C-alpha positions in Angstrom: -33.4 3.8 -1.1 -31.4 1.2 -3.0 -28.7 3.8 -3.9 -28.4 4.7 -0.2 -27.8 1.0 0.6 -25.2 0.7 -2.1 -23.4 3.7 -0.8 -23.7 2.4 2.8 -22.4 -1.0 1.8 -19.5 0.6 0.0 -18.8 2.7 3.1 -18.8 -0.4 5.3 -16.4 -2.1 2.8 -14.1 0.9 2.8 -14.1 1.0 6.6 -13.3 -2.7 6.9 -10.4 -2.4 4.4 -9.0 0.7 6.2 -9.3 -1.0 9.6 -7.8 -4.2 8.3 -4.8 -2.4 6.8 -4.2 -0.6 10.1 -4.5 -3.8 12.1 -2.3 -5.8 9.7 0.4 -3.0 9.9 0.3 -3.2 13.7 0.0 -6.9 14.3 0.2 -9.0 11.1 -2.6 -10.8 9.2 -3.4 -13.4 11.8 -5.4 -11.1 14.1 -8.9 -12.2 15.0 -11.5 -11.1 12.5 -13.6 -9.6 15.3 -10.8 -7.2 16.1 -10.9 -5.9 12.5 -14.7 -5.6 12.7 -14.5 -3.7 16.0 -11.8 -1.4 14.6 -14.1 -0.8 11.5 -17.1 -0.2 13.8 -19.1 -2.9 12.0 -20.5 -6.2 13.1 -18.6 -9.4 12.4 -21.5 -10.6 10.3 -21.0 -7.5 8.1 -17.3 -8.2 7.7 -18.0 -11.9 6.7 -20.7 -10.8 4.2 -18.1 -8.6 2.5 -15.2 -11.0 2.9 -16.1 -14.7 3.5 -12.7 -15.6 4.9 -9.3 -14.2 5.9 -7.7 -14.8 2.5 -10.5 -12.8 0.7 -9.9 -10.0 3.2 -6.1 -10.0 2.8 -6.4 -10.1 -1.0 -8.9 -7.2 -1.0 -6.7 -5.1 1.4 -3.7 -5.9 -0.8 -5.6 -4.8 -3.9 -6.8 -1.5 -2.4 -3.3 -0.8 -1.0 -1.6 -1.6 -4.3 -4.1 0.6 -6.2 -3.3 3.4 -3.9 0.4 3.0 -4.5 -0.2 2.9 -8.3 -2.1 6.1 -8.1 0.6 7.7 -5.9 3.4 6.9 -8.3 1.4 7.9 -11.4 0.3 11.2 -9.8 3.9 12.0 -8.6 5.2 11.3 -12.1 2.5 13.4 -13.7 2.5 16.4 -11.3 6.2 16.9 -10.6 8.4 18.9 -13.0 11.0 16.1 -13.4 11.2 12.4 -13.0 13.7 12.9 -10.2 11.2 15.0 -8.3 8.5 12.4 -8.9 10.7 9.6 -7.5 11.5 11.7 -4.5 7.9 12.6 -3.8 6.8 8.9 -4.2 9.5 7.6 -1.8 8.6 10.4 0.7 4.9 9.4 0.5 5.7 5.7 1.0 7.8 6.6 4.1 5.0 8.9 5.4 2.4 6.1 5.1 4.8 3.7 6.9 4.9 1.2 4.1 7.9 -0.4 5.6 6.0 -1.2 8.8 3.3 -2.8 6.8 5.7 -4.9 4.9 7.5 -6.1 8.0 4.2 -6.9 9.8 3.0 -9.2 7.1 4.5 -12.6 7.7 6.6 -13.9 4.7 4.0 -16.5 3.6 1.3 -13.8 3.3 3.6 -11.5 1.5 4.6 -14.2 -1.0 1.0 -15.1 -1.6 0.2 -11.5 -2.3 3.1 -11.2 -4.7 2.1 -14.2 -6.7 -1.7 -13.7 -6.6 -2.8 -13.5 -10.3 -5.7 -11.2 -9.3 -3.2 -8.6 -8.3 -0.9 -8.9 -11.4 -2.3 -5.9 -13.2 -2.0 -3.4 -10.4 1.5 -4.7 -9.5 2.5 -4.3 -13.1 1.2 -0.8 -13.1 3.3 0.2 -10.1 6.4 -1.4 -11.7 5.7 0.3 -15.0 5.4 3.8 -13.5 8.6 3.3 -11.4 10.5 2.0 -14.4 9.4 4.9 -16.5 10.4 7.5 -13.8 13.7 5.7 -13.3 14.5 5.7 -17.0 13.6 9.4 -17.4 15.7 10.3 -14.3 18.6 8.4 -15.8 18.2 10.2 -19.2 18.1 13.5 -17.3 21.3 12.6 -15.5 19.7 13.0 -12.1 19.8 9.3 -11.0 22.9 7.2 -10.6 23.3 4.7 -13.4 23.5 1.7 -11.1 20.1 2.5 -9.3 17.2 0.8 -11.0 13.5 0.2 -10.4 14.3 -2.7 -8.1 16.3 -0.3 -5.8 13.3 2.1 -5.8 11.0 -0.8 -4.9 13.2 -1.7 -1.9 13.4 1.9 -0.8 9.6 2.1 -0.8 9.6 -0.1 2.2 12.3 1.7 4.1 11.8 1.6 7.9 12.3 5.0 9.5 13.9 5.2 13.0 12.6 8.2 15.0 15.1 9.7 17.5 14.1 11.0 20.9 12.5 14.4 20.7 12.0 14.0 16.9 8.7 13.8 15.1 8.0 11.1 12.5 7.8 13.8 9.9 11.2 15.2 10.8 12.7 11.7 10.7 11.2 11.1 7.3 12.8 14.3 6.0 16.1 13.5 7.6 16.3 9.9 6.2 14.9 10.8 2.8 17.5 13.6 2.4 20.3 11.0 2.9 18.6 8.4 0.7 18.0 10.8 -2.2 21.5 12.3 -1.9 22.8 8.7 -2.2 20.7 8.1 -5.4 22.4 11.0 -7.2 25.1 10.2 -9.7 28.7 10.6 -8.4 29.8 14.2 -8.7 26.2 15.4 -9.3 25.6 19.1 -8.8 22.3 20.8 -9.4 22.3 22.9 -12.5 
């Protein structure tokens, strides 16, 4: 019975984090906590038992989200045949998950607080480390322009994608990422 409760409690926590991420992406972090609880299909009391205040919830959402990004970039680097393909896959996945929309929805104060929260240092460092490693390998392989560094990749992670009339979001991502990735190639690059 206790194991079931733990799994159920973890399920509630995951639902709350997922709902909060979606609501934050849509409306910022100052939405009523009840709206997040409703979206997660849990009671407000359940939300407050897991996260005693808004700051605790924002930090937990940031931690879960950053861990997902760290896993995405590590997996792309491990599974793709080249660092270039890993970078391309990671940027595509960031665009597909609308990371830019989340970044723009979080007001500057909350974004700064997340960037400087010491509890998130390890996971942020992991993301930066993986991006740096992929960038350095792509440079060595001659597939990434010399003046493009990890900071540029970090900025491109939050690229906002405009969707034209009669175009799906997936098509827009493909269109924009093709242009972006072509721009990251070294001058005069031609595939071997």
